[in-house]
C-alpha positions in Angstrom: 86.9 -5.4 -166.4 88.8 -6.5 -170.5 91.8 -8.7 -170.0 93.9 -9.8 -172.6 97.6 -11.4 -172.8 99.8 -9.3 -175.3 102.5 -11.4 -177.5 105.6 -10.1 -175.0 103.5 -12.6 -172.2 102.6 -9.5 -170.5 98.6 -8.8 -169.1 97.0 -5.4 -170.2 93.8 -4.9 -168.3 91.0 -2.6 -168.9 87.8 -1.1 -167.1 85.4 -1.3 -169.3 82.6 0.6 -167.4 82.3 1.5 -163.7 78.5 2.0 -162.1 78.6 3.3 -158.6 75.0 3.0 -157.2 73.6 3.4 -153.8 72.1 0.3 -152.0 73.3 -2.9 -150.7 74.0 -6.0 -152.9 71.1 -8.7 -152.6 73.5 -11.9 -152.0 76.8 -11.9 -151.0 79.5 -13.5 -153.2 81.9 -15.9 -151.7 85.3 -14.5 -151.5 88.5 -16.5 -151.9 91.0 -15.6 -149.2 93.5 -17.2 -150.7 94.9 -17.5 -155.0 96.5 -19.8 -156.5 99.1 -19.1 -159.1 97.9 -17.0 -162.3 94.5 -15.9 -160.1 94.0 -12.1 -160.0 93.3 -10.2 -156.5 91.0 -7.3 -156.2 91.7 -4.7 -153.5 90.4 -1.6 -152.0 92.7 1.2 -150.9 91.7 4.0 -148.9 93.3 7.4 -149.3 96.4 6.3 -147.1 97.1 3.7 -149.0 95.7 1.3 -146.3 94.2 -2.3 -147.6 90.5 -2.0 -146.9 89.7 -5.9 -147.9 90.9 -7.8 -150.4 89.8 -11.0 -152.4 91.3 -13.7 -155.1 89.0 -13.7 -158.7 90.4 -17.4 -160.2 92.7 -16.9 -163.1 89.9 -15.6 -166.5 92.4 -16.9 -169.0 91.6 -20.5 -168.1 88.0 -22.0 -168.2 86.7 -25.2 -167.7 84.8 -27.0 -170.7 82.7 -29.6 -170.4 82.1 -31.4 -173.7 80.4 -34.9 -174.5 82.6 -37.1 -176.7 81.0 -39.4 -179.8 80.2 -41.9 -177.3 78.4 -39.9 -175.0 81.0 -40.0 -172.3 81.2 -36.7 -170.2 84.7 -34.4 -170.1 86.0 -31.7 -168.7 89.2 -29.4 -169.8 90.9 -26.3 -169.1 91.4 -24.3 -172.1 93.6 -21.3 -172.1 92.4 -17.8 -173.8 94.2 -14.9 -175.0 91.6 -12.7 -173.2 88.7 -12.4 -171.4 85.6 -10.0 -170.1 84.1 -10.5 -166.6 82.0 -8.5 -164.3 83.3 -7.5 -160.8 80.1 -6.6 -158.8 81.1 -5.3 -154.8 79.8 -3.6 -151.6 82.4 -1.0 -151.7 83.2 0.4 -148.2 82.4 4.2 -147.9 86.3 4.3 -146.7 87.4 3.2 -150.7 89.5 5.5 -152.9 91.4 2.9 -155.3 90.6 -0.5 -156.1 93.4 -2.5 -157.5 93.7 -5.2 -159.8 97.3 -7.6 -159.3 98.2 -11.0 -160.3 99.8 -13.5 -157.8 102.8 -14.2 -160.1 104.5 -16.9 -157.7 103.7 -19.1 -154.3 105.7 -16.4 -152.5 102.9 -15.2 -152.9 104.5 -12.1 -155.1 101.7 -10.2 -156.6 102.2 -7.9 -160.0 100.1 -5.1 -159.8 98.0 -4.5 -163.3 95.8 -1.5 -162.7 94.7 0.9 -160.2 91.6 2.7 -160.1 90.2 5.8 -158.4 86.8 5.4 -157.1 84.8 8.8 -157.4 
């Protein structure tokens, strides 16, 4: 997935590539059930628009960077990016027909759908 912030503050998401393969993931990735404002939500939807499962992805525009200053001290800071790419690897449920990526926009939590991709 490629994420990009536009000049008007809106977020544009593009699917770079999707590969569907038979088999199972060797190890499961810990899935966060709760998100924070700015995080993204991955959702699998069936043909009747019923939610199968979902999990949160940490905001890809905020990266924690560690660095050493001139005196040898380690520091950490958050860097705001204008664009980001990342891989989503998931064990799809056989009922999954669509994958939806949305963003948590406030503490309610309200979600803004950004992209819906049909799974063949």
